[in-house]
C-alpha positions as CSV (number, residue, x, y, z in Angstrom):
1,M,61.3,72.8,210.3
2,T,64.5,74.4,211.5
3,S,64.4,77.9,213.1
4,T,66.3,80.8,211.5
5,L,68.3,83.2,213.6
6,Q,69.5,86.5,212.2
7,T,72.7,88.4,213.0
8,P,74.7,91.0,211.0
9,I,78.0,89.1,211.4
10,L,78.5,85.4,212.1
11,I,82.0,84.5,213.5
12,V,83.0,80.8,213.3
13,G,85.5,79.9,216.0
14,A,85.9,81.2,219.5
15,G,89.7,81.1,219.8
16,P,91.5,84.3,220.7
17,V,91.0,85.8,217.2
18,G,87.3,85.0,217.0
19,L,86.7,86.3,220.5
20,G,88.8,89.3,219.8
21,L,86.7,90.2,216.7
22,A,83.5,89.7,218.8
23,L,85.0,92.0,221.5
24,D,85.8,94.7,218.9
25,L,82.4,94.6,217.4
26,G,80.8,94.5,220.8
27,T,82.6,97.5,222.1
28,R,81.3,99.3,219.0
29,G,77.7,98.2,219.6
30,T,77.5,96.0,216.5
31,E,75.6,92.7,216.9
32,C,77.3,89.5,216.1
33,M,77.1,85.7,216.8
34,V,80.0,83.4,217.6
35,L,79.9,79.7,216.9
36,E,82.3,77.4,218.7
37,M,82.1,73.6,218.3
38,T,83.9,72.8,221.6
39,D,83.0,73.7,225.1
40,G,85.7,76.4,225.1
41,V,88.0,74.6,227.6
42,I,91.7,74.7,226.5
43,V,93.5,71.4,227.1
44,Q,96.8,72.1,225.3
45,P,97.7,75.8,225.6
46,K,99.4,76.8,222.3
47,I,99.7,80.5,223.1
48,G,101.7,82.3,225.8
49,L,103.1,85.6,224.6
50,M,101.0,88.7,224.2
51,A,103.1,91.1,222.1
52,V,103.2,94.8,222.9
53,R,100.8,95.8,220.1
54,T,98.3,93.1,221.2
55,M,98.4,94.5,224.7
56,E,97.6,98.0,223.2
57,I,94.6,96.4,221.5
58,F,93.6,94.7,224.7
59,R,93.7,98.2,226.3
60,R,91.3,99.4,223.7
61,W,88.9,96.5,224.6
62,G,89.3,97.0,228.3
63,I,90.9,93.6,229.1
64,D,94.5,94.6,229.5
65,E,94.4,94.6,233.3
66,S,92.7,91.2,233.4
67,V,95.4,89.8,231.1
68,R,98.2,91.4,233.2
69,N,96.7,89.9,236.3
70,G,95.8,86.6,234.8
71,G,98.1,84.7,237.1
72,F,101.6,84.5,235.7
73,P,104.1,85.4,238.4
74,R,105.2,89.0,237.9
75,D,108.6,88.2,239.5
76,Y,109.4,85.2,237.3
77,K,112.5,86.0,235.1
78,L,112.0,85.5,231.4
79,S,115.5,84.5,230.4
80,M,116.5,82.2,227.5
81,V,118.8,79.3,228.4
82,F,120.7,77.2,225.8
83,C,121.7,73.9,227.4
84,T,122.1,70.2,226.8
85,S,119.3,69.3,229.3
86,L,117.7,70.9,232.4
87,F,120.2,69.1,234.6
88,G,123.0,69.2,232.0
89,H,125.5,71.7,230.7
90,V,124.7,75.4,230.0
91,L,125.9,76.6,226.6
92,D,124.9,80.2,227.1
93,K,122.1,82.4,228.6
94,E,120.3,85.5,227.5
95,D,119.3,87.2,230.7
96,Y,115.9,89.0,230.7
97,P,114.0,90.5,233.6
98,S,110.7,89.5,235.1
99,L,107.5,91.3,234.0
100,D,107.8,93.6,237.0
101,G,111.5,94.3,236.2
102,M,110.8,95.0,232.6
103,P,110.4,98.7,231.7
104,I,107.5,99.9,229.6
105,P,109.0,101.1,226.3
106,A,108.9,104.8,225.7
107,W,107.0,104.3,222.5
108,S,104.0,102.4,224.1
109,T,101.6,102.4,227.0
110,D,102.3,98.7,227.6
111,K,104.9,96.0,227.6
112,K,104.7,92.4,226.5
113,Q,102.9,89.9,228.8
114,R,102.8,86.2,229.4
115,C,99.3,84.8,229.7
116,P,98.9,81.1,228.7
117,Q,95.8,80.3,226.6
118,I,94.3,78.3,229.6
119,W,93.9,81.8,231.2
120,L,93.6,84.0,228.1
121,N,90.6,82.3,226.6
122,P,88.4,82.4,229.7
123,I,89.4,86.1,230.2
124,M,88.3,86.9,226.6
125,Q,85.2,84.7,226.8
126,S,84.1,86.4,230.0
127,A,84.5,89.8,228.4
128,V,82.6,88.7,225.3
129,E,79.7,87.4,227.4
130,R,79.4,90.8,229.1
131,Q,78.7,92.3,225.7
132,D,74.9,92.6,225.3
133,C,75.1,92.6,221.5
134,V,77.3,89.4,221.2
135,N,75.7,86.0,221.1
136,L,78.3,83.3,222.0
137,K,77.1,79.8,221.2
138,L,79.3,77.0,222.5
139,R,79.1,73.3,221.3
140,C,77.5,74.5,218.0
141,K,79.0,73.3,214.7
142,L,78.8,75.0,211.3
143,E,77.7,72.3,208.9
144,S,77.5,74.3,205.7
145,F,76.9,77.7,204.3
146,E,75.6,79.3,201.1
147,Q,76.2,82.8,199.8
148,F,73.7,85.1,198.2
149,D,73.8,88.7,196.9
150,D,73.1,90.3,200.2
151,H,73.5,87.6,202.9
152,V,75.0,84.2,203.9
153,L,72.8,81.3,205.1
154,S,74.6,78.9,207.4
155,Q,73.4,75.5,208.6
156,V,74.3,74.8,212.2
157,T,74.0,71.8,214.6
158,D,73.7,72.2,218.4
159,L,76.0,69.3,219.5
160,E,74.3,69.1,222.9
161,S,70.7,68.8,221.7
162,Q,71.4,67.7,218.1
163,E,68.9,70.3,217.0
164,K,69.6,72.1,213.8
165,F,69.1,75.7,213.0
166,T,69.9,78.3,210.3
167,V,71.7,81.5,210.7
168,R,71.2,84.4,208.3
169,A,74.0,86.9,208.4
170,Q,75.3,89.7,206.2
171,Y,78.8,88.5,206.6
172,L,80.5,85.3,207.8
173,V,84.1,85.5,209.3
174,A,86.1,82.3,209.5
175,C,88.3,82.1,212.6
176,D,88.3,78.3,212.6
177,G,92.0,77.7,212.6
178,I,94.6,76.0,210.5
179,G,92.3,73.4,209.1
180,S,89.6,75.9,208.4
181,A,86.5,74.1,207.1
182,V,85.2,77.4,205.8
183,R,88.3,78.1,203.8
184,N,88.3,74.5,202.5
185,S,84.7,74.9,201.4
186,L,85.6,78.0,199.5
187,G,88.4,76.2,197.7
188,I,91.0,78.8,198.8
189,D,94.5,77.5,198.6
190,M,97.3,78.0,201.2
191,Q,100.5,79.1,199.5
192,G,104.0,78.7,200.9
193,N,105.9,76.0,202.7
194,A,103.6,73.4,204.3
195,K,106.4,71.3,205.9
196,L,109.1,73.3,207.6
197,S,109.3,70.6,210.2
198,Y,107.3,68.2,212.5
199,S,107.0,68.6,216.2
200,I,105.2,67.1,219.2
201,S,104.3,69.2,222.2
202,I,104.0,67.5,225.6
203,L,102.2,69.3,228.5
204,V,103.9,68.3,231.7
205,R,103.1,68.9,235.3
206,L,106.3,69.0,237.4
207,P,106.1,70.9,240.7
208,G,109.3,72.3,242.3
209,L,111.4,71.9,239.2
210,L,113.2,75.2,239.6
211,D,114.3,74.1,243.1
212,L,116.1,71.1,241.6
213,I,118.0,72.6,238.7
214,D,120.8,75.2,238.7
215,K,119.9,77.2,235.7
216,G,117.4,79.6,237.3
217,Q,114.1,80.8,236.0
218,A,113.7,81.1,232.2
219,E,110.9,81.5,229.7
220,R,112.5,78.9,227.6
221,Y,115.3,76.3,227.8
222,I,116.5,75.3,224.4
223,F,118.1,71.9,224.2
224,V,121.2,71.2,222.0
225,G,122.6,67.8,221.5
226,S,125.2,66.0,219.3
227,D,122.9,66.5,216.3
228,G,122.1,70.2,217.1
229,T,118.9,71.7,218.5
230,W,116.4,69.0,219.2
231,G,113.8,70.5,221.5
232,N,112.8,73.1,224.1
233,W,111.2,73.4,227.5
234,T,108.8,76.3,227.9
235,V,107.2,77.9,231.0
236,I,103.4,77.8,231.1
237,N,102.1,79.1,234.4
238,G,105.4,79.9,236.2
239,T,104.9,77.2,238.8
240,D,104.2,73.5,237.9
241,L,103.1,73.5,234.2
242,W,105.6,73.2,231.4
243,R,105.5,72.4,227.7
244,M,108.2,70.3,226.2
245,T,108.5,70.5,222.4
246,I,110.3,67.8,220.4
247,L,111.7,68.8,217.0
248,G,112.1,66.1,214.3
249,T,110.7,64.4,211.2
250,E,107.3,62.8,210.6
251,E,108.8,59.3,211.0
252,K,110.7,60.2,214.1
253,L,107.7,61.6,215.9
254,D,105.2,58.8,214.9
255,L,102.6,58.7,217.7
256,K,102.3,54.9,217.4
257,T,105.9,54.6,218.7
258,F,106.3,57.9,220.5
259,D,107.4,57.6,224.1
260,A,106.6,60.9,225.8
261,A,108.2,59.9,229.1
262,Q,111.4,58.9,227.5
263,W,111.7,62.3,225.8
264,I,110.9,64.1,229.0
265,R,113.6,62.2,230.8
266,K,116.0,63.2,228.0
267,G,115.1,66.8,228.4
268,L,115.6,66.6,232.1
269,G,118.9,64.8,231.8
270,R,117.9,62.5,234.7
271,D,115.7,59.5,235.3
272,D,114.8,60.0,239.0
273,V,112.5,63.1,238.7
274,D,108.8,62.5,239.0
275,F,106.5,64.2,236.4
276,E,103.0,63.8,235.0
277,V,102.2,63.9,231.3
278,L,98.9,65.8,230.8
279,S,98.5,65.9,227.0
280,I,100.4,65.2,223.8
281,L,99.9,67.3,220.6
282,P,101.6,66.5,217.3
283,W,101.8,69.5,214.9
284,R,103.5,70.6,211.7
285,R,105.5,73.8,211.5
286,S,104.6,75.7,208.3
287,E,104.8,79.0,206.5
288,L,101.5,79.3,204.6
289,I,99.3,82.3,203.5
290,A,95.8,82.0,202.1
291,A,95.7,82.9,198.4
292,S,92.7,85.1,199.2
293,Y,91.4,86.5,202.4
294,R,87.8,87.0,201.2
295,H,85.3,85.5,198.9
296,Q,82.2,87.7,198.4
297,R,80.7,87.8,201.9
298,V,83.0,85.3,203.6
299,I,86.2,86.6,205.2
300,L,89.2,84.7,206.7
301,A,91.2,85.7,209.8
302,G,93.8,84.3,212.1
303,D,95.2,80.8,211.5
304,A,92.4,80.3,208.8
305,A,94.3,82.9,206.8
306,H,97.9,82.3,207.7
307,T,100.2,79.9,209.6
308,M,103.7,80.5,210.7
309,S,106.4,79.0,212.9
310,P,105.8,79.9,216.6
311,T,109.5,81.1,216.8
312,G,108.9,84.7,217.6
313,G,105.3,84.2,218.9
314,M,103.6,86.1,216.0
315,G,100.9,83.6,215.1
316,M,98.1,84.7,217.4
317,N,99.5,88.2,217.6
318,T,99.2,88.6,213.8
319,G,95.6,87.2,214.0
320,M,94.7,89.8,216.7
321,G,95.9,92.5,214.3
322,D,93.5,90.9,211.7
323,A,90.6,91.2,214.1
324,F,91.5,94.8,215.0
325,D,91.8,95.8,211.3
326,M,88.5,94.0,210.3
327,G,86.4,95.1,213.3
328,W,86.0,98.7,212.5
329,K,85.5,98.0,208.8
330,L,82.7,95.6,209.4
331,D,81.2,98.0,211.9
332,A,81.3,100.8,209.4
333,T,79.8,98.6,206.7
334,I,77.0,97.4,208.8
335,K,76.2,100.9,210.0
336,G,76.2,102.3,206.5
337,W,79.0,104.9,206.6
338,G,81.7,102.6,205.2
339,G,82.1,102.6,201.5
340,P,82.2,99.6,199.1
341,R,86.0,99.5,199.1
342,L,86.4,99.4,202.8
343,L,86.2,95.6,203.3
344,D,88.3,95.1,200.2
345,S,91.1,96.9,202.0
346,Y,91.3,94.2,204.7
347,E,93.1,91.7,202.5
348,A,95.2,94.4,200.9
349,E,96.4,95.6,204.3
350,R,96.7,92.4,206.4
351,R,97.9,89.8,203.9
352,P,101.3,91.5,203.3
353,V,101.7,91.7,207.1
354,A,101.1,88.0,207.4
355,I,103.7,87.3,204.7
356,R,106.2,89.5,206.4
357,N,105.6,88.0,209.9
358,A,105.7,84.4,208.6
359,K,109.0,85.1,206.8
360,F,110.4,86.5,210.0
361,S,109.2,83.4,212.0
362,T,110.8,81.1,209.5
363,H,114.0,83.1,209.8
364,N,113.9,82.6,213.6
365,W,113.3,78.9,213.1
366,N,116.4,78.6,210.9
367,A,118.3,80.5,213.6
368,W,117.3,77.8,216.1
369,L,118.8,75.2,213.9
370,S,122.1,77.0,213.4
371,A,124.1,74.9,215.9
372,K,126.5,72.7,213.9
373,N,129.3,70.2,214.6
374,C,128.0,69.3,218.1
375,G,129.5,65.8,218.3
376,N,131.2,65.8,221.7
377,L,129.0,68.6,223.2
378,Q,128.1,66.7,226.4
379,E,131.5,65.4,227.4
380,D,133.2,66.6,230.5
381,T,136.4,67.8,228.8
382,Q,138.0,71.2,228.2
383,E,137.5,70.8,224.5
384,A,133.8,70.1,224.9
385,A,133.4,73.1,227.3
386,Q,135.0,75.3,224.7
387,L,132.7,73.9,222.0
388,R,129.7,74.5,224.2
389,A,130.7,78.1,224.7
390,E,131.3,78.7,221.0
391,I,128.0,77.2,220.0
392,G,126.1,78.9,222.8
393,A,127.5,82.3,221.8
394,R,126.4,81.7,218.1
395,L,122.9,80.6,219.1
396,K,122.5,83.5,221.5
397,E,123.4,86.0,218.8
398,A,121.4,84.2,216.0
399,T,118.2,84.1,218.0
400,K,118.3,87.6,219.5
401,A,115.6,88.9,217.1
402,D,113.3,86.2,218.3
403,W,113.1,87.7,221.8
404,E,113.5,91.4,220.9
405,S,111.3,91.9,217.8
406,W,109.9,95.4,218.6
407,G,110.1,96.5,215.0
408,L,108.2,93.4,213.9
409,Q,105.5,93.8,216.5
410,M,105.0,97.6,216.1
411,G,106.4,98.7,212.8
412,Y,104.2,97.2,210.1
413,V,102.8,99.8,207.7
414,Y,99.9,99.4,205.3
415,E,101.8,100.5,202.3
416,G,99.7,101.0,199.2
417,S,96.4,100.8,201.1
418,D,93.6,102.5,199.2
419,L,92.5,103.9,202.6
420,C,95.8,105.7,203.3
421,V,96.9,108.8,201.4
422,P,100.6,108.8,200.7
423,D,102.5,112.0,201.3
424,G,105.6,111.3,199.3
425,S,107.8,110.6,202.3
426,A,110.2,107.7,202.1
427,A,109.4,104.4,203.7
428,L,111.1,103.7,207.0
429,P,113.5,100.7,207.2
430,D,111.5,97.6,208.1
431,D,113.8,96.6,211.0
432,Y,112.6,93.6,212.9
433,I,114.3,94.7,216.1
434,Q,114.3,98.5,216.1
435,Y,111.0,100.4,216.2
436,L,110.9,104.0,215.0
437,P,107.6,105.8,215.8
438,S,106.3,107.9,212.9
439,S,103.1,109.6,211.8
440,R,103.7,108.5,208.2
441,P,100.4,107.3,206.6
442,G,99.8,103.6,206.9
443,G,101.7,103.1,210.2
444,R,100.5,103.0,213.8
445,A,99.9,106.5,215.2
446,P,102.6,107.2,217.8
447,H,102.0,107.0,221.5
448,A,102.7,110.1,223.6
449,W,101.5,111.0,227.0
450,L,99.1,113.9,227.3
451,P,98.9,116.3,230.2
452,D,95.7,114.7,231.6
453,G,97.5,111.3,231.9
454,R,96.0,109.7,228.9
455,S,97.9,108.4,225.9
456,T,97.3,109.6,222.4
457,L,96.4,106.0,221.8
458,D,93.4,106.5,224.1
459,L,92.0,109.1,221.7
460,F,91.5,106.5,218.9
461,G,88.8,103.8,218.4
462,N,85.5,105.5,217.8
463,G,85.4,106.9,214.3
464,F,88.2,109.0,212.8
465,V,90.2,111.4,214.8
466,L,91.8,114.5,213.3
467,L,94.7,115.7,215.5
468,R,95.4,119.4,215.3
469,F,98.7,120.6,216.4
470,E,98.8,124.1,214.9
471,Q,97.7,127.2,216.9
472,N,96.2,129.4,214.1
473,H,92.6,129.4,213.1
474,S,92.9,127.3,209.9
475,S,89.7,126.1,208.4
476,I,91.0,122.6,207.7
477,G,89.3,121.1,210.8
478,S,85.9,122.6,210.1
479,S,86.0,121.7,206.4
480,L,86.8,118.1,207.1
481,E,84.2,117.9,209.8
482,E,81.6,119.3,207.3
483,A,82.7,116.8,204.6
484,A,82.5,113.9,207.1
485,S,79.1,115.0,208.4
486,K,77.8,115.1,204.8
487,L,78.9,111.5,204.2
488,G,77.8,110.3,207.7
489,V,81.4,109.4,208.6
490,P,82.2,109.8,212.4
491,L,85.0,112.3,212.9
492,V,86.2,114.5,215.8
493,V,88.9,117.1,215.8
494,V,91.2,117.0,218.8
495,Q,93.4,120.0,219.6
496,I,96.8,119.2,221.1
497,D,98.9,122.0,222.5
498,T,101.7,120.0,224.0
499,P,105.0,120.7,222.0
500,A,106.5,117.3,222.9
501,V,103.5,115.5,221.4
502,A,103.6,117.8,218.3
503,N,107.3,116.9,217.8
504,V,106.4,113.2,217.8
505,Y,103.8,113.7,215.1
506,A,105.8,116.2,213.1
507,Y,102.9,117.5,211.0
508,P,100.2,120.2,212.0
509,W,97.3,117.9,210.9
510,V,97.2,114.1,211.3
511,M,94.1,111.9,210.6
512,V,93.9,108.6,212.5
513,R,91.6,105.7,211.7
514,P,89.5,103.8,214.3
515,D,92.2,101.1,214.5
516,G,94.9,103.7,215.4
517,H,96.6,103.8,212.0
518,V,97.4,107.1,210.3
519,C,95.6,107.6,207.1
520,W,96.5,111.2,206.2
521,R,98.8,114.0,207.4
522,G,99.5,117.4,205.9
523,H,99.8,121.2,206.1
524,Q,96.7,121.9,204.0
525,I,93.8,120.2,202.2
526,D,92.5,121.0,198.8
527,D,89.5,118.7,198.6
528,P,88.1,117.7,202.0
529,E,85.3,115.6,200.6
530,S,87.6,113.5,198.4
531,L,89.8,112.8,201.5
532,I,86.9,111.7,203.6
533,K,85.6,109.5,200.7
534,T,89.1,107.9,200.4
535,I,89.7,107.1,204.0
536,S,86.2,105.7,204.5
537,G,86.3,103.4,201.5
538,H,84.1,105.4,199.1
């Protein structure tokens, strides 16, 4: 007879998104269990860039310093080089500073960070394991599940002992990746373009490479040949690990005939440099969004819900936003103060963001392929040099949004969310590059430094926060506190007397959700109880 374990929330998959959701729940004191069918060791790191918003989320979870100090050299310059090969001709170069040389933007507490998945996963796993209310089970495979009115029963196999057990949970969250078995079991379709292109990634060990080439340090070297852009060489750890990605067709990259060493030598542009191939991973570039993010008590997140081209680095970062949006809603539902519409809002808020980010990523991918008429690109002639300069300049301009997507990372707004009360103000332009901080409902509450050294972002996370900027003795705060108390909704009022912060927020009263998004702002309130019911999903 199999044993039955009980947990409020069962998370399937311990990649960054699954671990992130477990961390969010753990920091809120809500029990959960995480199942991961592997031993957690990352062989082929697919992730390297932590976007600014993700670093803000990590700050909330208390792992931002660990990620910043994960091991990537802080003096390594993160430029973009367009070239024919590592030892070949340079077409152009977009100079970017190192992490130490990169300023923190005025609108955030953090800047982007490079932390390859070989370091990120262990950092997140260690943080999860420190959470008393999180039960992480490695080498355990979800075999099947069945939904009932008030719970989900899952059948699980311990792959080490081959013992089987049952997990009874109130909710199951699928963070099990692109080929999600959970999503497939539910029969949820993926909509969009399944075949933007085919690629193969090769993990390469090549110590001392930067001492051999004349192109300097770079985050990425993009290869352009006679047929246009054909691959790229990306930094992993800043020393000896690199990833070479080959772009092509399914036939061209057939593993049966694929010669990794030959492609690496093409990328190097020389045959006399020693290297070691560590792993090879074929993959398909796609733009796909799940038709639904939820079926009764089963919810999708991360790659199980959306896939997008890695151009722009938004895949995992979009998934981390999923976890941050879902975490407080599950917590509120389990603890009883979240209303029946709270979990419904997850899809309504996050699916449009995934569609937006995937579209942007495809735009970036097309920009990578914009090099045309490259026939004599590698010749040592004046005409070829002129052609290289022209193509390089066009590529540099076309791909700029890929490297400077501040508006994309920070500017998403939960337009039309049932949890956010519109105030009639016009939507801000959705500019992928420029980010304009605003307290408009649905958007991320602006960062501003407080006199005690904290950021306004540090005020958010546990329940709702009502920011009060006016000086008079209005009863708005007390009336909303009373209404929240009546419904059991956690709410605190924070008085801010700093004019510079008040100017950023622009309204005398601003309500912020546990995930740091504004849900109401105004000068007065006519029905406090109705507002509290709205923002808490009642």
